[in-house]
C-alpha positions as a Markdown table, in Angstrom:
| # | Residue | x | y | z |
|---|---|---|---|---|
| 1 | Unk | 15.0 | -9.2 | -24.8 |
| 2 | Unk | 12.3 | -8.1 | -22.4 |
| 3 | Unk | 11.5 | -4.9 | -24.3 |
| 4 | Unk | 8.0 | -3.8 | -25.0 |
| 5 | Unk | 7.1 | -3.8 | -28.7 |
| 6 | Unk | 3.7 | -2.2 | -28.6 |
| 7 | Unk | 2.2 | 1.2 | -27.8 |
| 8 | Unk | 1.0 | 1.8 | -24.3 |
| 9 | Unk | -2.7 | 1.0 | -23.8 |
| 10 | Unk | -4.8 | 1.1 | -20.7 |
| 11 | Unk | -3.2 | -0.7 | -17.7 |
| 12 | Unk | -6.1 | -2.0 | -15.7 |
| 13 | Unk | -5.1 | -5.6 | -15.1 |
| 14 | Unk | -5.8 | -5.9 | -11.3 |
| 15 | Unk | -3.2 | -6.7 | -8.8 |
| 16 | Unk | -4.6 | -9.6 | -6.7 |
| 17 | Unk | -1.8 | -9.4 | -4.1 |
| 18 | Unk | -2.0 | -7.1 | -1.1 |
| 19 | Unk | 0.3 | -4.1 | -1.0 |
| 20 | Unk | 2.4 | -5.1 | 2.0 |
| 21 | Unk | 1.1 | -7.9 | 4.1 |
| 22 | Unk | -1.1 | -7.1 | 7.0 |
| 23 | Unk | 1.9 | -6.9 | 9.3 |
| 24 | Unk | 3.3 | -4.1 | 7.1 |
| 25 | Unk | 0.1 | -2.1 | 6.9 |
| 26 | Unk | -0.3 | -2.3 | 10.7 |
| 27 | Unk | 3.3 | -1.1 | 11.2 |
| 28 | Unk | 2.6 | 2.0 | 9.0 |
| 29 | Unk | -0.6 | 2.6 | 10.9 |
| 30 | Unk | 1.2 | 2.3 | 14.3 |
| 31 | Unk | 3.8 | 4.9 | 13.2 |
| 32 | Unk | 1.1 | 7.3 | 12.0 |
| 33 | Unk | -0.9 | 6.9 | 15.2 |
| 34 | Unk | 2.2 | 7.8 | 17.2 |
| 35 | Unk | 2.5 | 11.0 | 15.2 |
| 36 | Unk | -1.0 | 12.3 | 15.7 |
| 37 | Unk | -1.7 | 15.1 | 18.1 |
| 38 | Unk | -3.8 | 14.0 | 21.2 |
| 39 | Unk | -6.7 | 16.1 | 19.9 |
| 40 | Unk | -6.7 | 14.4 | 16.5 |
| 41 | Unk | -6.2 | 11.0 | 18.0 |
| 42 | Unk | -9.3 | 11.5 | 20.0 |
| 43 | Unk | -11.3 | 12.3 | 16.9 |
| 44 | Unk | -9.9 | 9.3 | 15.1 |
| 45 | Unk | -10.8 | 7.0 | 18.0 |
| 46 | Unk | -14.4 | 8.4 | 18.1 |
| 47 | Unk | -14.8 | 7.8 | 14.3 |
| 48 | Unk | -13.5 | 4.3 | 14.4 |
| 49 | Unk | -16.0 | 3.5 | 17.2 |
| 50 | Unk | -18.7 | 4.0 | 14.5 |
| 51 | Unk | -17.0 | 1.7 | 11.9 |
| 52 | Unk | -19.2 | -1.2 | 10.8 |
| 53 | Unk | -16.4 | -3.7 | 11.7 |
| 54 | Unk | -15.9 | -2.4 | 15.2 |
| 55 | Unk | -17.7 | -5.3 | 16.9 |
| 56 | Unk | -15.3 | -7.8 | 15.3 |
| 57 | Unk | -12.3 | -5.7 | 16.2 |
| 58 | Unk | -13.4 | -5.4 | 19.8 |
| 59 | Unk | -14.0 | -9.2 | 20.0 |
| 60 | Unk | -10.6 | -9.9 | 18.6 |
| 61 | Unk | -9.0 | -7.4 | 21.0 |
| 62 | Unk | -9.7 | -9.6 | 24.0 |
| 63 | Unk | -6.6 | -11.7 | 23.1 |
| 64 | Unk | -4.4 | -8.6 | 23.5 |
| 65 | Unk | -6.3 | -6.6 | 26.1 |
| 66 | Unk | -3.6 | -6.8 | 28.8 |
| 67 | Unk | -0.9 | -5.4 | 26.6 |
| 68 | Unk | -2.6 | -3.3 | 24.0 |
| 69 | Unk | -5.3 | -0.6 | 24.4 |
| 70 | Unk | -8.5 | -0.9 | 22.5 |
| 71 | Unk | -8.3 | 2.4 | 20.6 |
| 72 | Unk | -4.8 | 1.6 | 19.2 |
| 73 | Unk | -5.9 | -1.9 | 18.3 |
| 74 | Unk | -8.9 | -0.6 | 16.3 |
| 75 | Unk | -6.6 | 1.8 | 14.4 |
| 76 | Unk | -4.3 | -1.1 | 13.4 |
| 77 | Unk | -7.2 | -3.3 | 12.4 |
| 78 | Unk | -8.8 | -0.5 | 10.4 |
| 79 | Unk | -5.6 | -0.4 | 8.2 |
| 80 | Unk | -6.2 | -3.9 | 7.1 |
| 81 | Unk | -10.0 | -3.8 | 6.8 |
| 82 | Unk | -10.0 | -3.0 | 3.0 |
| 83 | Unk | -8.1 | -6.2 | 2.2 |
| 84 | Unk | -10.4 | -8.2 | 4.5 |
| 85 | Unk | -13.4 | -6.6 | 2.8 |
| 86 | Unk | -12.1 | -7.7 | -0.6 |
| 87 | Unk | -11.5 | -11.3 | 0.7 |
| 88 | Unk | -15.0 | -11.4 | 2.2 |
| 89 | Unk | -16.9 | -10.0 | -0.8 |
| 90 | Unk | -14.9 | -11.4 | -3.7 |
| 91 | Unk | -13.5 | -14.7 | -2.4 |
| 92 | Unk | -10.9 | -16.6 | -4.4 |
| 93 | Unk | -12.5 | -16.0 | -7.8 |
| 94 | Unk | -11.0 | -12.5 | -8.1 |
| 95 | Unk | -12.6 | -9.1 | -8.5 |
| 96 | Unk | -15.2 | -8.8 | -11.2 |
| 97 | Unk | -17.2 | -5.7 | -11.9 |
| 98 | Unk | -19.9 | -6.6 | -9.3 |
| 99 | Unk | -17.4 | -7.2 | -6.6 |
| 100 | Unk | -15.4 | -4.1 | -7.5 |
| 101 | Unk | -18.5 | -2.0 | -6.9 |
| 102 | Unk | -18.6 | -3.1 | -3.3 |
| 103 | Unk | -15.0 | -4.0 | -2.4 |
| 104 | Unk | -13.3 | -1.4 | -4.6 |
| 105 | Unk | -10.5 | -3.7 | -5.7 |
| 106 | Unk | -9.2 | -1.3 | -8.3 |
| 107 | Unk | -8.6 | 1.3 | -5.6 |
| 108 | Unk | -5.5 | -0.5 | -4.4 |
| 109 | Unk | -3.2 | 0.3 | -7.3 |
| 110 | Unk | -2.3 | 2.5 | -10.2 |
| 111 | Unk | -0.2 | 0.8 | -12.9 |
| 112 | Unk | 2.1 | 3.4 | -14.4 |
| 113 | Unk | 4.0 | 1.8 | -17.2 |
| 114 | Unk | 7.7 | 1.0 | -17.5 |
| 115 | Unk | 9.0 | 0.2 | -20.9 |
| 116 | Unk | 12.5 | -1.1 | -21.7 |
| 117 | Unk | 13.9 | 0.1 | -18.4 |
| 118 | Unk | 12.3 | 3.6 | -18.8 |
| 119 | Unk | 9.4 | 5.1 | -16.9 |
| 120 | Unk | 6.4 | 6.5 | -18.8 |
| 121 | Unk | 5.4 | 9.6 | -16.8 |
| 122 | Unk | 1.9 | 9.9 | -18.2 |
| 123 | Unk | -0.9 | 8.5 | -16.1 |
| 124 | Unk | -3.1 | 6.4 | -18.3 |
| 125 | Unk | -6.9 | 6.8 | -18.0 |
| 126 | Unk | -8.1 | 3.8 | -15.9 |
| 127 | Unk | -11.3 | 1.9 | -16.8 |
| 128 | Unk | -12.1 | 1.8 | -13.1 |
| 129 | Unk | -11.3 | 4.2 | -10.3 |
| 130 | Unk | -7.7 | 3.7 | -9.2 |
| 131 | Unk | -5.4 | 4.5 | -6.3 |
| 132 | Unk | -5.1 | 8.1 | -7.2 |
| 133 | Unk | -8.8 | 8.6 | -7.5 |
| 134 | Unk | -9.4 | 6.7 | -4.3 |
| 135 | Unk | -7.0 | 8.7 | -2.2 |
| 136 | Unk | -8.5 | 11.9 | -3.4 |
| 137 | Unk | -12.1 | 10.7 | -2.7 |
| 138 | Unk | -11.4 | 9.2 | 0.7 |
| 139 | Unk | -9.6 | 12.3 | 1.9 |
| 140 | Unk | -12.6 | 14.5 | 0.7 |
| 141 | Unk | -15.0 | 12.2 | 2.6 |
| 142 | Unk | -12.9 | 12.1 | 5.7 |
| 143 | Unk | -12.7 | 15.9 | 5.7 |
| 144 | Unk | -16.5 | 16.4 | 5.4 |
| 145 | Unk | -17.8 | 17.1 | 8.9 |
| 146 | Unk | -21.3 | 16.8 | 7.5 |
| 147 | Unk | -20.9 | 13.2 | 6.2 |
| 148 | Unk | -22.4 | 10.4 | 8.4 |
| 149 | Unk | -19.9 | 9.2 | 11.0 |
| 150 | Unk | -20.0 | 5.6 | 9.8 |
| 151 | Unk | -19.2 | 6.8 | 6.2 |
| 152 | Unk | -16.3 | 8.8 | 7.5 |
| 153 | Unk | -15.1 | 5.9 | 9.6 |
| 154 | Unk | -14.9 | 3.8 | 6.4 |
| 155 | Unk | -13.1 | 6.6 | 4.6 |
| 156 | Unk | -10.6 | 6.7 | 7.4 |
| 157 | Unk | -10.0 | 3.0 | 7.2 |
| 158 | Unk | -9.5 | 3.3 | 3.5 |
| 159 | Unk | -7.1 | 6.2 | 4.0 |
| 160 | Unk | -5.0 | 4.1 | 6.5 |
| 161 | Unk | -4.8 | 1.3 | 3.9 |
| 162 | Unk | -4.4 | 3.3 | 0.7 |
| 163 | Unk | -1.5 | 5.5 | 1.8 |
| 164 | Unk | 0.3 | 2.3 | 2.6 |
| 165 | Unk | -0.6 | 0.9 | -0.8 |
| 166 | Unk | 0.8 | 4.0 | -2.5 |
| 167 | Unk | 4.2 | 3.4 | -1.0 |
| 168 | Unk | 4.6 | -0.2 | -2.1 |
| 169 | Unk | 6.4 | 0.4 | -5.4 |
| 170 | Unk | 4.7 | -2.4 | -7.3 |
| 171 | Unk | 1.3 | -0.9 | -6.6 |
| 172 | Unk | 2.5 | 2.1 | -8.7 |
| 173 | Unk | 4.0 | 0.5 | -11.8 |
| 174 | Unk | 3.8 | -2.3 | -14.3 |
| 175 | Unk | 6.4 | -3.6 | -16.7 |
| 176 | Unk | 5.7 | -4.0 | -20.4 |
| 177 | Unk | 7.5 | -6.9 | -22.0 |
| 178 | Unk | 7.1 | -9.2 | -24.9 |
| 179 | Unk | 5.5 | -11.7 | -22.6 |
| 180 | Unk | 3.2 | -9.1 | -21.1 |
| 181 | Unk | 2.6 | -6.3 | -23.6 |
| 182 | Unk | -0.1 | -4.8 | -21.4 |
| 183 | Unk | 2.0 | -5.0 | -18.3 |
| 184 | Unk | 3.0 | -7.6 | -15.7 |
| 185 | Unk | 0.3 | -6.5 | -13.2 |
| 186 | Unk | 2.7 | -4.8 | -10.8 |
| 187 | Unk | 5.1 | -7.8 | -10.7 |
| 188 | Unk | 2.3 | -10.4 | -10.2 |
| 189 | Unk | 3.2 | -12.0 | -13.5 |
| 190 | Unk | 7.0 | -11.9 | -12.9 |
| 191 | Unk | 8.8 | -14.4 | -10.8 |
| 192 | Unk | 12.1 | -14.1 | -9.0 |
| 193 | Unk | 14.3 | -16.8 | -7.5 |
| 194 | Unk | 15.1 | -16.0 | -3.9 |
| 195 | Unk | 16.6 | -18.4 | -1.4 |
| 196 | Unk | 16.1 | -21.3 | -3.8 |
| 197 | Unk | 12.4 | -20.6 | -4.2 |
| 198 | Unk | 10.5 | -19.1 | -7.1 |
| 199 | Unk | 8.1 | -16.4 | -5.9 |
| 200 | Unk | 6.0 | -13.7 | -7.6 |
| 201 | Unk | 7.9 | -10.4 | -7.5 |
| 202 | Unk | 4.9 | -8.6 | -6.1 |
| 203 | Unk | 4.5 | -11.1 | -3.2 |
| 204 | Unk | 8.2 | -10.9 | -2.5 |
| 205 | Unk | 7.8 | -7.2 | -1.9 |
| 206 | Unk | 4.6 | -7.6 | 0.1 |
| 207 | Unk | 6.5 | -9.7 | 2.6 |
| 208 | Unk | 9.5 | -7.4 | 3.1 |
| 209 | Unk | 7.9 | -5.7 | 6.2 |
| 210 | Unk | 7.1 | -9.0 | 7.8 |
| 211 | Unk | 4.4 | -11.7 | 7.7 |
| 212 | Unk | 3.6 | -12.2 | 11.4 |
| 213 | Unk | 0.6 | -10.1 | 12.2 |
| 214 | Unk | 0.6 | -9.2 | 15.8 |
| 215 | Unk | 0.1 | -5.7 | 17.5 |
| 216 | Unk | 3.4 | -6.0 | 19.3 |
| 217 | Unk | 5.2 | -6.7 | 16.1 |
| 218 | Unk | 3.6 | -3.7 | 14.4 |
| 219 | Unk | 4.5 | -1.3 | 17.2 |
| 220 | Unk | 8.0 | -2.7 | 17.5 |
| 221 | Unk | 8.7 | -2.1 | 13.8 |
| 222 | Unk | 7.1 | 1.3 | 13.9 |
| 223 | Unk | 9.3 | 2.3 | 16.8 |
| 224 | Unk | 12.4 | 1.1 | 14.9 |
| 225 | Unk | 11.3 | 3.0 | 11.8 |
| 226 | Unk | 10.9 | 6.1 | 13.8 |
| 227 | Unk | 14.4 | 5.8 | 15.2 |
| 228 | Unk | 16.1 | 4.8 | 11.9 |
| 229 | Unk | 14.2 | 7.2 | 9.6 |
| 230 | Unk | 13.4 | 10.4 | 11.5 |
| 231 | Unk | 11.2 | 12.8 | 9.5 |
| 232 | Unk | 13.9 | 15.4 | 9.2 |
| 233 | Unk | 16.1 | 13.0 | 7.3 |
| 234 | Unk | 13.5 | 12.2 | 4.6 |
| 235 | Unk | 13.5 | 14.9 | 2.0 |
| 236 | Unk | 10.7 | 13.3 | 0.0 |
| 237 | Unk | 8.3 | 14.4 | 2.8 |
| 238 | Unk | 8.8 | 17.9 | 1.6 |
| 239 | Unk | 9.1 | 17.3 | -2.2 |
| 240 | Unk | 6.1 | 15.1 | -2.8 |
| 241 | Unk | 2.8 | 16.2 | -1.2 |
| 242 | Unk | -0.1 | 14.5 | -3.0 |
| 243 | Unk | -1.4 | 11.3 | -4.3 |
| 244 | Unk | -0.2 | 11.7 | -7.9 |
| 245 | Unk | 3.3 | 12.7 | -6.8 |
| 246 | Unk | 3.4 | 9.7 | -4.4 |
| 247 | Unk | 2.5 | 7.3 | -7.1 |
| 248 | Unk | 5.1 | 8.8 | -9.5 |
| 249 | Unk | 7.6 | 8.5 | -6.8 |
| 250 | Unk | 6.6 | 4.8 | -6.4 |
| 251 | Unk | 7.0 | 4.2 | -10.1 |
| 252 | Unk | 10.6 | 5.4 | -9.9 |
| 253 | Unk | 11.3 | 3.1 | -6.9 |
| 254 | Unk | 9.8 | 0.2 | -8.9 |
| 255 | Unk | 12.2 | 0.9 | -11.7 |
| 256 | Unk | 15.3 | 1.5 | -9.6 |
| 257 | Unk | 14.7 | -0.9 | -6.7 |
| 258 | Unk | 11.9 | -3.4 | -7.3 |
| 259 | Unk | 12.6 | -4.8 | -10.8 |
| 260 | Unk | 15.9 | -6.7 | -10.6 |
| 261 | Unk | 18.7 | -5.3 | -12.7 |
| 262 | Unk | 18.7 | -8.3 | -15.0 |
| 263 | Unk | 14.9 | -8.1 | -15.6 |
| 264 | Unk | 15.1 | -6.1 | -18.9 |
| 265 | Unk | 17.9 | -8.3 | -20.3 |
| 266 | Unk | 16.4 | -11.7 | -19.4 |
| 267 | Unk | 15.3 | -14.1 | -22.1 |
| 268 | Unk | 12.1 | -16.0 | -21.6 |
| 269 | Unk | 9.6 | -16.1 | -18.8 |
| 270 | Unk | 11.6 | -18.0 | -16.2 |
| 271 | Unk | 12.4 | -16.8 | -12.6 |
| 272 | Unk | 15.0 | -14.1 | -12.4 |
| 273 | Unk | 17.7 | -14.8 | -9.7 |
| 274 | Unk | 18.1 | -12.1 | -7.1 |
| 275 | Unk | 21.2 | -12.0 | -4.9 |
| 276 | Unk | 21.9 | -10.9 | -1.4 |
| 277 | Unk | 22.7 | -7.4 | -2.5 |
| 278 | Unk | 19.3 | -7.0 | -4.1 |
| 279 | Unk | 17.6 | -8.5 | -1.1 |
| 280 | Unk | 19.3 | -6.1 | 1.3 |
| 281 | Unk | 18.5 | -3.1 | -0.8 |
| 282 | Unk | 14.9 | -4.2 | -1.3 |
| 283 | Unk | 14.4 | -4.5 | 2.5 |
| 284 | Unk | 16.0 | -1.1 | 3.1 |
| 285 | Unk | 13.8 | 0.5 | 0.5 |
| 286 | Unk | 10.7 | -1.1 | 1.8 |
| 287 | Unk | 11.4 | 0.1 | 5.4 |
| 288 | Unk | 12.1 | 3.6 | 4.2 |
| 289 | Unk | 8.9 | 3.6 | 2.1 |
| 290 | Unk | 7.0 | 2.4 | 5.2 |
| 291 | Unk | 8.4 | 5.2 | 7.3 |
| 292 | Unk | 7.5 | 7.8 | 4.7 |
| 293 | Unk | 4.0 | 6.3 | 4.4 |
| 294 | Unk | 3.5 | 6.6 | 8.1 |
| 295 | Unk | 4.5 | 10.2 | 8.3 |
| 296 | Unk | 2.4 | 11.1 | 5.3 |
| 297 | Unk | -0.6 | 9.3 | 6.7 |
| 298 | Unk | -0.4 | 11.2 | 9.9 |
| 299 | Unk | -0.2 | 14.4 | 8.0 |
| 300 | Unk | -3.2 | 13.6 | 5.8 |
| 301 | Unk | -5.3 | 12.7 | 8.9 |
| 302 | Unk | -4.2 | 15.9 | 10.7 |
| 303 | Unk | -5.2 | 18.0 | 7.7 |
| 304 | Unk | -8.6 | 16.2 | 7.4 |
| 305 | Unk | -9.5 | 16.3 | 11.1 |
| 306 | Unk | -7.3 | 18.7 | 12.9 |
| 307 | Unk | -9.3 | 21.8 | 12.3 |
| 308 | Unk | -12.7 | 20.2 | 13.1 |
């Protein structure tokens, strides 16, 4: 049985996978950008013009200049910049303490524990700053009109990314099992069998919003999410209003939707088969979570910049 046999310790084993692929992060950003007021959008555009990666974004934009305006493109690119920073600074060797001090790898997740198909509601004290801390700190920096513009621009990029991370359920939870008594790193140490292939559960969820990173794809998905998930039909937008509540919400989705129903009864470490019903529900959940993330992201930015 996959039941944890030990007491909960600290869950700090890093999640090396990205929360959503770049395509998913950019779709969330596109939805949020659509929801900003013109005044706030102008402030966002001005800040991102001071971001240290803006020269690269502008160079890359030349491929899409005929169909996609520069300001919108920068906003989408900024949503993926934290992952690119991690790749650039840490490389394939992972994120040690030195790299974490620069790339903030631990900011991308909070591993709230699940034991024997039950959530543990207490947040464990992380050894390094986690997703909840990062969301709080970046919002504070973004709201500080006295902070240097380049610093605020980086905070904005982090906010674009981290709100997306907080709505990928497997960046909010980890499963304690006999094989992984300290947790399975948000599904990175658990495999599922889908379409005849074994894949890490975390990677499976990352790909649910798409894998083809193009501005047109991001805006198309954002437009569909806006149609299919209007804000007025998402009660969670009114019931969960801060980083901690978002992560606790994500933990519940991890339990009810991300970990397959047979996970807690499986014997041994082998891949767990998922069927078409699971796959359909997972995709529906991922898209709903992306829509909620986009609306919440717009709201956070409006609060941080709208009154300035």
